[in-house]
Every structure is written in C-alpha cells, then in structure tokens.
ROSE-919835 format. One line per 4 residues: their letters; for each residue z, y, x of N, C-alpha, C, O. Coordinates in Angstrom, 3 decimals, always signed. Atoms other than C-alpha are relative to their C-alpha. Example, Ala and Ser with C-alpha at 12.3 -4.5 7.8 and 13.67 -1.06 7.14 Angstrom:
as) +0.000 -1.190 +0.890 +7.800 -4.500 +12.300 +0.000 +1.200 +0.900 +0.665 +1.181 +1.936  -0.060 -1.190 -0.820 +7.140 -1.060 +13.670 +0.730 +1.090 -0.770 +0.899 +2.198 -0.261
***
This chain:
xxxx) -1.346 -0.297 +0.447 +34.960 -19.363 +40.558 +0.337 +1.476 +0.251 +0.857 +2.152 -0.636  -0.282 -1.404 -0.312 +35.288 -15.995 +42.306 -0.814 +0.905 -0.919 -0.356 +1.967 -1.340  +0.862 -0.788 +0.898 +32.404 -14.744 +40.191 +0.684 +0.209 -1.357 +0.649 +1.310 -1.906  -0.697 -0.115 +1.289 +34.405 -15.473 +37.007 +1.195 +0.938 +0.100 +1.471 +1.695 -0.830
xxxx) -1.167 -0.868 -0.182 +37.469 -13.713 +38.405 -0.399 +1.477 +0.014 +0.344 +2.338 -0.457  +0.473 -1.375 -0.088 +35.437 -10.592 +39.042 -0.592 +0.475 -1.331 -0.345 +1.601 -1.762  +0.710 -0.437 +1.208 +33.350 -10.553 +35.858 +0.841 -0.089 -1.274 +0.532 +0.603 -2.245  -0.819 +0.133 +1.215 +36.032 -11.578 +33.336 +0.609 +1.327 -0.451 +0.491 +1.670 -1.627
xxxx) -0.534 -1.298 +0.449 +37.821 -8.193 +33.326 -1.093 +0.947 -0.495 -0.892 +1.687 -1.458  +1.112 -0.866 +0.407 +34.478 -6.409 +33.077 -0.500 -0.418 -1.379 -0.746 +0.433 -2.233  +0.454 +0.489 +1.307 +33.375 -8.608 +30.172 +0.992 +0.349 -1.100 +0.593 +0.681 -2.216  -1.035 -0.351 +0.967 +36.685 -7.980 +28.413 -0.096 +1.482 -0.370 -0.009 +1.834 -1.547
xxxx) +0.140 -1.437 +0.249 +36.273 -4.206 +28.780 -1.239 +0.271 -0.859 -1.199 +1.104 -1.765  +1.232 -0.166 +0.781 +32.730 -4.456 +27.419 +0.224 -0.421 -1.443 -0.200 +0.276 -2.365  -0.258 +0.481 +1.364 +33.872 -6.489 +24.406 +0.912 +0.959 -0.763 +0.692 +1.215 -1.947  -0.904 -0.962 +0.633 +36.692 -4.048 +23.672 -0.773 +1.263 -0.368 -0.606 +1.797 -1.464
xxxx) +0.817 -1.187 +0.265 +34.266 -1.125 +23.941 -0.943 -0.213 -1.177 -1.119 +0.682 -2.005  +0.899 +0.305 +1.112 +31.818 -2.827 +21.576 +0.759 -0.019 -1.323 +0.251 +0.465 -2.335  -0.823 +0.055 +1.208 +34.599 -3.450 +19.046 +0.403 +1.408 -0.446 +0.372 +1.720 -1.636  -0.370 -1.385 +0.322 +35.744 +0.182 +19.230 -1.190 +0.738 -0.602 -1.044 +1.453 -1.594
xxxx) +1.206 -0.641 +0.530 +32.174 +1.388 +18.694 -0.308 -0.502 -1.398 -0.671 +0.282 -2.275  +0.253 +0.589 +1.309 +31.752 -0.991 +15.774 +0.934 +0.596 -1.066 +0.497 +0.935 -2.166  -0.967 -0.565 +0.944 +34.934 +0.291 +14.106 -0.252 +1.490 -0.250 -0.113 +1.971 -1.374  +0.298 -1.435 +0.157 +34.015 +3.931 +14.747 -1.229 +0.196 -0.877 -1.237 +1.062 -1.752
xxxx) +1.204 -0.082 +0.820 +30.546 +3.409 +13.278 +0.309 -0.337 -1.455 -0.215 +0.286 -2.378  -0.392 +0.395 +1.352 +32.101 +1.688 +10.289 +0.682 +1.169 -0.717 +0.407 +1.435 -1.887  -0.709 -1.150 +0.581 +34.368 +4.689 +9.693 -0.955 +1.166 -0.256 -0.886 +1.822 -1.296  +0.911 -1.139 +0.127 +31.617 +7.240 +10.265 -1.092 -0.217 -1.034 -1.494 +0.718 -1.727
xxxx) +1.185 +0.250 +0.807 +28.861 +5.543 +8.321 +0.222 -0.983 -1.146 -0.730 -1.606 -1.614  -0.298 +0.849 +1.146 +30.605 +3.566 +5.580 -0.214 +0.832 -1.274 +0.503 +1.802 -1.520  +0.382 -0.794 +1.167 +29.016 +4.797 +2.338 +1.153 +0.229 -0.987 +1.362 +1.368 -1.405  -1.117 -0.259 +0.928 +32.033 +4.258 +0.039 +1.047 +0.961 +0.577 +1.607 +1.779 -0.153
xxxx) -0.961 -0.908 -0.640 +34.301 +6.031 +2.549 -0.510 +1.437 -0.055 +0.248 +2.357 -0.364  +0.585 -1.349 +0.028 +31.947 +9.006 +2.760 +0.029 +0.550 -1.421 +0.363 +1.716 -1.631  -0.018 -0.448 +1.389 +31.645 +9.167 -1.023 +1.411 +0.415 -0.418 +1.594 +1.435 -1.083  -1.384 -0.322 +0.333 +35.419 +9.117 -1.383 +0.420 +1.323 +0.639 +1.102 +2.132 +0.008
xxxx) -0.339 -1.248 -0.674 +35.774 +11.906 +1.170 -0.673 +1.196 -0.665 -0.085 +2.275 -0.737  +0.679 -1.073 +0.723 +33.201 +13.994 -0.703 +0.739 +0.343 -1.299 +0.886 +1.514 -1.651  -0.763 -0.222 +1.239 +35.160 +13.530 -3.939 +1.302 +0.732 +0.301 +1.660 +1.683 -0.394  -1.259 -0.653 -0.378 +38.426 +14.471 -2.229 -0.230 +1.455 +0.387 +0.548 +2.336 +0.021
xxxx) +0.331 -1.355 -0.418 +36.799 +17.520 -0.687 -0.271 +0.891 -1.211 +0.205 +2.024 -1.279  +0.311 -0.750 +1.219 +35.444 +18.635 -4.072 +1.281 +0.336 -0.763 +1.445 +1.454 -1.251  -1.260 -0.227 +0.715 +38.877 +18.237 -5.648 +0.848 +1.057 +0.710 +1.433 +1.927 +0.065  -0.774 -0.979 -0.760 +40.561 +20.193 -2.856 -0.545 +1.413 -0.209 +0.214 +2.372 -0.350
xxxx) +0.632 -1.306 +0.206 +38.061 +23.021 -3.290 +0.297 +0.531 -1.403 +0.669 +1.691 -1.580  -0.221 -0.428 +1.379 +38.406 +23.103 -7.063 +1.450 +0.387 -0.262 +1.723 +1.247 -1.100  -1.417 -0.339 +0.159 +42.199 +23.200 -6.773 +0.423 +1.196 +0.851 +1.580 +1.615 +0.822  -0.288 -1.166 -0.825 +41.965 +26.099 -4.346 +0.767 -0.311 +1.271 +1.372 +0.580 +1.867
xxxx) -0.732 +0.401 -1.202 +43.442 +24.127 -1.453 -0.746 +0.348 +1.282 -0.139 +0.459 +2.347  +0.798 -0.389 -1.171 +40.586 +25.036 +0.897 -0.947 +1.121 -0.401 -1.392 +1.174 -1.547  +0.938 -1.095 +0.313 +38.386 +28.150 +1.117 -1.443 -0.519 -0.088 -1.766 -1.602 +0.401  +1.396 +0.393 +0.205 +34.706 +28.035 +0.194 -0.724 -0.275 +1.311 -1.501 -1.225 +1.403
xxxx) +0.671 +0.185 -1.302 +33.556 +28.387 +3.809 +0.327 -1.366 +0.603 -0.567 -2.068 +1.076  -0.422 +1.299 -0.537 +35.580 +25.347 +4.931 -0.593 -1.129 -0.830 -1.002 -2.159 -0.293  +0.579 +0.997 +0.901 +34.364 +23.422 +1.889 -1.475 -0.240 +0.336 -1.907 -1.381 +0.497  +1.437 +0.130 -0.273 +30.706 +24.120 +2.599 -0.260 -0.658 +1.348 -1.158 -1.490 +1.479
xxxx) +0.168 +0.558 -1.344 +31.062 +23.278 +6.285 +0.270 -1.514 -0.008 -0.518 -2.295 +0.525  -0.365 +1.426 +0.040 +32.801 +19.944 +5.634 -0.964 -0.778 -0.889 -1.305 -1.920 -0.581  +0.945 +0.664 +0.895 +30.455 +19.102 +2.760 -1.315 -0.277 +0.730 -1.889 -1.360 +0.605  +1.245 +0.171 -0.755 +27.430 +19.635 +5.000 +0.134 -1.153 +1.006 -0.771 -1.976 +1.147
xxxx) -0.250 +1.081 -0.967 +28.943 +17.358 +7.659 -0.005 -1.365 -0.694 -0.629 -2.310 -0.213  -0.070 +1.270 +0.721 +29.703 +14.630 +5.118 -1.361 -0.410 -0.563 -1.704 -1.592 -0.560  +1.324 +0.323 +0.526 +26.249 +14.864 +3.551 -0.945 -0.477 +1.101 -1.770 -1.362 +0.874  +0.806 +0.472 -1.132 +24.618 +14.496 +6.966 +0.378 -1.433 +0.371 -0.490 -2.264 +0.641
xxxx) -0.463 +1.362 -0.273 +26.760 +11.423 +7.619 -0.491 -0.965 -1.079 -0.864 -2.100 -0.784  +0.462 +0.831 +1.109 +25.812 +10.084 +4.191 -1.487 -0.332 +0.165 -1.897 -1.480 -0.004  +1.437 +0.223 -0.222 +22.093 +10.537 +4.905 -0.233 -0.984 +1.136 -1.076 -1.874 +1.029  +0.128 +0.908 -1.136 +22.473 +8.803 +8.257 +0.398 -1.420 -0.405 -0.280 -2.385 -0.052
xxxx) -0.464 +1.317 +0.445 +24.420 +5.948 +6.673 -1.038 -0.663 -0.897 -1.296 -1.861 -0.772  +1.032 +0.538 +0.881 +21.757 +5.517 +3.995 -1.215 -0.461 +0.796 -1.785 -1.517 +0.520  +1.146 +0.361 -0.841 +19.006 +5.494 +6.620 +0.290 -1.292 +0.755 -0.557 -2.182 +0.822  -0.383 +1.208 -0.730 +20.886 +2.895 +8.675 +0.020 -1.211 -0.929 -0.408 -2.302 -0.552
xxxx) -0.031 +1.083 +0.976 +21.433 +0.801 +5.569 -1.413 -0.468 -0.336 -1.669 -1.668 -0.423  +1.396 +0.350 +0.300 +17.717 +0.927 +4.746 -0.655 -0.721 +1.172 -1.419 -1.665 +0.969  +0.548 +0.670 -1.177 +16.803 -0.034 +8.311 +0.507 -1.428 +0.099 -0.255 -2.340 +0.419  -0.567 +1.357 -0.023 +19.154 -3.014 +8.161 -0.633 -0.860 -1.091 -0.939 -2.031 -0.870
xxxx) +0.606 +0.726 +1.102 +17.725 -4.014 +4.798 -1.434 -0.410 +0.360 -1.850 -1.537 +0.089  +1.380 +0.306 -0.390 +14.170 -3.819 +6.152 -0.038 -1.099 +1.043 -0.913 -1.963 +0.995  -0.071 +1.048 -1.007 +15.141 -5.952 +9.152 +0.270 -1.351 -0.640 -0.343 -2.354 -0.273  -0.330 +1.258 +0.678 +16.657 -8.584 +6.881 -1.173 -0.544 -0.798 -1.414 -1.751 -0.813
xxxx) +1.124 +0.463 +0.811 +13.637 -8.710 +4.614 -1.172 -0.432 +0.880 -1.956 -1.283 +0.459  +1.063 +0.411 -0.913 +11.256 -9.018 +7.574 +0.253 -1.397 +0.546 -0.690 -2.151 +0.789  -0.353 +1.302 -0.558 +13.125 -12.065 +8.871 -0.286 -1.138 -0.975 -0.505 -2.277 -0.561  +0.205 +1.060 +1.014 +12.638 -13.954 +5.600 -1.421 -0.283 -0.209 -1.767 -1.141 -1.021
***
C-alpha cells in the first residue's frame, strides 16, 4: 500500500511527460503541418512581409523538420510491414 502511495505521483508525472512529448513530436513532425507552414512562409516572402534572410533561415529549418518527419514515417512504415 505504501509503495502505491509513493509511486503513484511519480507514475502520473511520467505519463504527463510522455503525453507532452507525444504532442510536441506531433507538432514538430506532422507532415501536413510542416507543408502548410512552408506554404505560409512562401506566401509571406512573396508578399514582402519577411526579408529574404529570414525566409531562407525558416525554410531551411522547416525542410530539415520535413526530412526528419519523412524518415520517421518511413521507419514506422518499415516496422509495421515487418510485423506482418
């Protein structure tokens, strides 16, 4: 009983942390979200809302995230196909 009293708060913190990480990863590596951000960035640049330097910097960041997301997606796909 005492063991549960001690470990329950720790388990709750762990579960909350896992959920936060899951949501952050979803935001960072969600392909449609990244694509939408790239489109918005392109539009902002073309409308003159951001300078070229800022555009290139943000575009590079988004493209790196896109590559990572694609790699993660392929790894998940390979795992699923191996299980079958």
